[in-house]
LUMVEX-957656 format. One line per 4 residues: number of its first residue (from 1); their letters; for each residue x, y, z of N, C-alpha, C, O, CB. Coordinates in steps of 0.2 Angstrom, whole numbers, plus 5000, padded with zeros to 4 digits. Each point is the difference from the previous one (the first is absolute). Glycine has a CB too. Layout:
// LUMVEX-957656
NUM = a = X Y Z X Y Z X Y Z X Y Z X Y Z  ...
***
This chain:
// LUMVEX-957656
1 = meik = 5018 4918 5007 4994 5001 4997 4999 4996 4994 5005 4998 4997 4995 5014 5007  4994 4986 4995 4999 4995 4994 4994 5003 4996 4997 5005 5002 5007 4985 5004  4995 5007 4988 4995 5002 4995 4993 5000 5004 4996 5004 4999 5011 4992 4991  4992 4999 5014 4994 5000 5003 4998 5006 5005 4995 5002 5001 5006 4985 4999
5 = dvek = 5005 5016 5003 4999 5006 5004 4998 5006 4995 4996 5004 5002 5013 4991 5006  4994 5005 4987 4998 5005 4995 4993 4999 4998 4996 5005 4999 5016 4996 4997  4986 4993 5002 4993 4999 4998 4995 5002 5006 4995 5003 4998 5009 4988 4994  4998 5007 5014 4995 5002 5006 5000 5008 5000 4994 5002 5001 5009 4987 5005
9 = lael = 5002 5014 4993 5000 5008 5001 4996 5003 4994 4996 5004 5001 5015 4996 5004  4990 4997 4989 4996 5002 4994 4992 4999 5001 4996 5004 4999 5014 4993 4994  4989 4997 5011 4993 4998 5001 4997 5005 5005 4994 5003 4999 5008 4985 4999  5002 5014 5007 4998 5005 5005 4999 5007 4997 4995 5004 5002 5011 4989 5007
13 = akie = 4998 5009 4986 5000 5006 4997 4995 5000 4994 4998 5005 4997 5014 4997 5006  4985 4992 4996 4995 4999 4995 5003 5003 4993 4996 5003 4996 4995 4998 5012  5015 4996 4990 5003 5002 4994 5002 4993 4997 5001 4995 5003 5003 5016 5000  4995 4989 4990 5002 4994 4996 5007 5001 4998 5002 5005 4997 4986 4992 5000
17 = lsld = 5017 4998 5003 5006 5001 4998 5002 4994 4996 4998 4994 5001 5005 5012 5009  5001 4995 4984 5002 4994 4996 5006 4997 5004 5003 5003 5005 4993 5003 4984  5006 4988 5008 5006 4997 5003 5006 5004 5000 5004 5000 5005 4991 4989 4992  5006 5015 4998 5006 5004 4999 5000 5006 5005 5005 5001 5004 4996 4996 4984
21 = ekkn = 4993 5006 5013 4999 5005 5005 5001 4997 5007 5003 5004 5004 4989 5002 4988  5006 4988 5009 5001 4997 5007 5007 4999 5001 5003 5002 5006 4986 4993 4994  5015 5003 4995 5007 4999 5001 5004 5006 5001 5004 5001 5004 4995 4989 4989  4999 5015 5003 5003 5007 5001 4999 5003 5007 5004 5003 5003 4995 4999 4985
25 = llsd = 4995 4997 5014 4998 5003 5007 5003 4996 5005 5003 5003 5005 4986 5000 4991  5012 4990 5003 5004 4996 5005 5007 5003 5001 5003 5000 5005 4989 4990 4992  5011 5011 4997 5007 5002 5000 5001 5007 5003 5004 5001 5004 4997 4993 4985  4994 5010 5010 5000 5007 5003 4999 5000 5007 5004 5003 5004 4992 5002 4986
29 = megi = 5000 4990 5013 4999 5000 5007 5006 4997 5003 5001 5002 5006 4986 4997 4992  5016 4996 4999 5006 4997 5003 5005 5005 5001 5004 5000 5005 4993 4989 4990  5004 5016 5000 5005 5005 5000 4998 5005 5006 5005 5002 5003 4997 4997 4985  4992 5002 5013 4998 5005 5005 5001 4997 5007 5003 5003 5004 4988 5002 4988
33 = lsyv = 5007 4988 5009 5001 4997 5006 5008 4999 5001 5002 5000 5006 4987 4994 4993  5015 5005 4996 5007 5000 5001 5003 5006 5003 5004 5000 5004 4997 4992 4987  4996 5014 5006 5002 5006 5002 4998 5002 5007 5004 5003 5004 4996 5001 4984  4994 4994 5014 4998 5000 5007 5005 4997 5005 5001 5002 5005 4987 4999 4991
37 = kqiq = 5013 4992 5002 5005 4996 5004 5007 5004 5001 5003 5000 5005 4991 4989 4991  5008 5014 4999 5006 5003 5000 5000 5006 5005 5005 5002 5003 4997 4995 4985  4993 5007 5011 4999 5006 5005 4999 4997 5007 5003 5004 5005 4991 5003 4986  5003 4988 5010 4999 4997 5007 5007 4998 5003 5001 5000 5006 4988 4996 4991
41 = evni = 5016 5002 4999 5006 4998 5002 5005 5006 5002 5005 4999 5003 4994 4991 4990  4999 5016 5006 5004 5006 5002 5000 5001 5007 4995 5000 5004 5002 5006 4985  5009 4995 5014 5001 5001 5007 4999 5007 5002 5004 5004 4998 5004 4986 5003  4987 5011 5003 4999 5007 5002 5000 5001 5007 4998 5006 5003 4995 4996 4987
45 = eeik = 5010 4994 5014 5000 5000 5007 5004 5006 5002 4998 5003 5005 5001 4985 4996  5006 5014 4996 5005 5005 5002 4998 5007 4998 5002 5005 5001 5007 4987 4999  4986 5008 4995 4997 5006 4998 4995 5003 5004 4995 4997 5002 5007 4999 4986  4999 5011 5014 4996 5003 5005 4996 5005 4995 5003 5004 4996 5005 4995 5014
49 = peye = 4985 5001 4991 4996 5005 4996 5002 5007 5002 5000 5001 5006 4991 4990 4993  5009 5013 4996 5001 5007 5002 4994 5004 4997 4998 5001 4994 5014 4998 5005  4984 5004 5006 4994 5004 4999 5000 5005 5006 5002 4998 5005 4992 4992 4988  5002 5015 5005 4999 5005 5005 4993 5001 5001 4996 4999 4995 5015 5006 5003
53 = hrni = 4987 4996 5008 4993 5001 5002 4999 5008 5000 5003 5003 5004 4995 4986 5003  4997 5013 4989 4999 5007 5001 4992 5001 4998 4997 4996 4996 5015 5007 5001  4986 5003 5005 4993 5001 4999 4999 5004 4993 5003 5005 4999 4995 4996 5014  4998 4996 4983 5000 5003 4993 4993 5004 5000 4998 5003 4994 5009 4988 5001
57 = wred = 4989 5009 5010 4994 5003 5000 5001 5008 5001 5005 5002 5003 4989 4988 5001  5001 5014 4993 5000 5007 5001 4993 5002 5002 4996 4997 4999 5014 5005 4993  4990 5004 5011 4994 5003 5002 4996 5002 4993 5003 5003 4996 5002 5000 5016  4989 4996 4988 4996 5002 4995 4999 5008 5001 4998 5002 5005 4996 4987 4993
61 = kiee = 5007 5015 4997 4999 5007 5000 4996 5002 4994 5001 4998 4994 5010 5004 5012  4984 5002 4995 4996 5003 4995 5004 5006 4997 5001 5005 5003 4988 4991 5002  5012 5003 4988 5003 5006 4997 4995 5003 4996 4997 4997 4995 5014 4997 5005  4989 5013 5001 4995 5004 4996 5003 5000 4993 5006 5003 4998 4990 5004 5012
65 = rdfs = 5000 4991 4985 5002 5001 4993 4994 5003 4996 4994 4999 5001 5014 4991 5000  4994 5014 4994 4995 5003 4996 4999 4996 4994 5004 5001 4995 4998 5011 5010  4992 4985 4994 4999 4996 4994 4994 5002 4997 4996 4997 4997 5009 4993 5008  4994 5017 4994 4995 5003 4997 5000 4999 4992 5005 4999 4998 4994 5009 5012
69 = gdli = 4995 4991 4987 5000 5000 4993 5004 5005 4996 5003 4999 4995 4986 4996 5007  5010 5011 5001 5004 5006 4997 5007 4999 5000 5004 5001 4995 4987 5006 5008  5012 4991 5002 5007 4998 5001 5002 4995 4995 5006 5001 4997 4994 5003 5015  4996 4991 4988 5002 4994 4995 5000 5002 4993 5004 4999 4996 4991 4993 5012
73 = keqf = 5000 5012 4990 4999 5003 4993 5006 5004 4998 5002 5000 4995 4986 4999 5006  5014 5005 5004 5006 5005 4999 5006 4996 4998 5005 5002 4997 4990 5006 5011  5006 4986 4995 5006 4996 4999 5000 4996 4993 5006 4998 4998 4995 5001 5015  4994 5000 4984 4999 4997 4994 5001 5005 4994 4998 5006 5000 4994 4986 5005
77 = pesq = 5012 5006 4990 5001 5005 4994 4994 5002 4996 5000 5005 4998 5011 4990 5002  4984 5000 5000 4994 5002 4996 4994 4998 5004 5000 4995 5004 5006 5003 4986  4989 5006 5009 4993 4999 5003 4995 5003 4996 5001 5004 4996 5003 4996 5016  4990 4997 4988 4994 5002 4996 4994 4999 5004 4999 4995 5002 5008 5002 4987
81 = dgfv = 4989 5008 5011 4993 5000 5003 5001 4997 5007 4995 4997 5003 4999 5002 4986  5011 5003 5015 5000 4998 5007 5003 4993 5001 5001 4998 5006 4990 5010 4996  5011 4989 4993 5003 4993 5000 5008 5001 4998 5001 5004 4996 4987 4990 5002  5016 5001 5005 5007 5000 4997 5000 4996 4994 4996 4995 5000 5009 5007 5012
85 = kvkk = 5000 4999 4984 5000 4996 4994 5006 4996 5000 5006 5002 5002 4989 5007 4991  5005 4985 5006 5005 4995 5000 5001 4997 4993 4995 5000 4996 5003 4998 5016  5008 4999 4987 5001 4996 4994 4995 4994 4999 4999 4997 5005 5013 5007 4995  4986 4995 4994 4996 4994 4998 5004 4994 5001 5006 4999 4997 4987 5008 4995
89 = im = 5005 4988 5011 5003 4994 5001 4996 4994 4997 4994 4999 5002 5011 5005 5009  4998 4992 4985 4997 4995 4996 5005 4994 4999 4998 4995 4997 4994 5013 4998
***
């Protein structure tokens, strides 16, 4: 990779880079590409993937729940004029 490649990427991304930023980006990208090459060299031919197939779906079931206003008000420590009181958040 060269500076002209970084400049082309910056142009495509519509960002302006100083010469120092281009050099730093070039250095970072060379490090990334070097790491990718290192990963590509790993021999994985003898490694067999271990995974199991199983059904993770479940049947939808309607569960009866009581969400009445009175039940909810009973669970709050304070209420006033039919409304629950909560702490002020600011």
